[in-house]
N, C-alpha and C positions, 0 to 999 in steps of 0.2 A: 758094309759099307755104309757111309755117312749118309742118310737121305738131303737131308737140309744142305750137305756140300755138293753133295750133287747135282741137287734143282737149280741151287746159285751161279753153279760152273756153268750148267745147261743154259740159263738164263744170261748169264751173261758174255758168254759165249756167242748168242744171238746175238746180242745187243740190243735187247729186250727189259724194258725198264720195269720196275714190281710194280707202277701205275698202270702199264700196259697190261701186264696179266692178271691185272685186278680187271680190267676191262672185261680183257676177253674171257677172263674166269666165274666172275662174279663172285670171286674172294675177295676179302679187302685185303688191302695193301698193309695193316697191322699181320693181318693173318697169313698173308706168303711172305712176310719178316721174322715173325715167328717160327714158321717151317722151317726155312735158313739159318737158321741160328741153331735149331736141333731143341726148341723150347715145346715144340708142339707135335704129334703125328699125326700125318696126315691118313684119313680113310681112304679108302677104294677109289672111294667118288670125287675127291679131291683131287689124285692121282689122276686119274683122268680126265678132268678138268684142265691141271697144268701139263698131260703129254699134251691135247688136245690144240695149247695156246703154246706150247711148244713146237709144234710141228712134230710129236715125234712117237711113238708106239710105247705102250708101256712097258716091254721087252727093253726096247732101249734105255727108258729110265732105268730099270732094275739088273742093264746086265752095262759093265761101263767098258766094256769092248767096246770101242769107237765101228767095228764093220758090221758090227747086227743093223739091221736097217728090210726094213719092207717098200725104202722107196730105193730110186734109182740115184746115182750124185744130181741128172738134171734136178728130177723133182725134189731133192733134199733144197738143192741150190733156190727153187721158186719160190720154193714153202719162206728160204731163211728172206728172199727179198722183200717177197709180200706182207711178211710180218714187221714188217720193218716199212711200211708203210703208213702214213693215216688212213684214215676211213674213206675218205671221198674216193682218193687213189687207188686204193684195193676195191671198193665199189666197180671203178673204170676197170679196173685189170681184170672183177671179174666175168663185166659185162662183154670185155674181148675175148674172153677164155669161152665164152659160151656161142658165142659168134662164130668162133674157128672151130667149135668142137658139132656146129649145125652142118 
């Protein structure tokens, strides 16, 4: 498996920019680009951060089978929409979700 290629495919399929992933993970945009080009090997900690930002599990990252997921289709769709929101709107969505859960 080409980890860099897989990371880039997942990021672009979710319409996320390197900058957004950088903001979510605390990794520099240059570091993320180097990972995607295969110029650097990610640590487990880095993979964990990237998975969190992409809204996937480590298993989903490492398995190229799209059927592997602990999220339902509705949950996956919600995460994908959430990831595309600007921070202010994401905060509003979280507030609404918390209120609905009470």
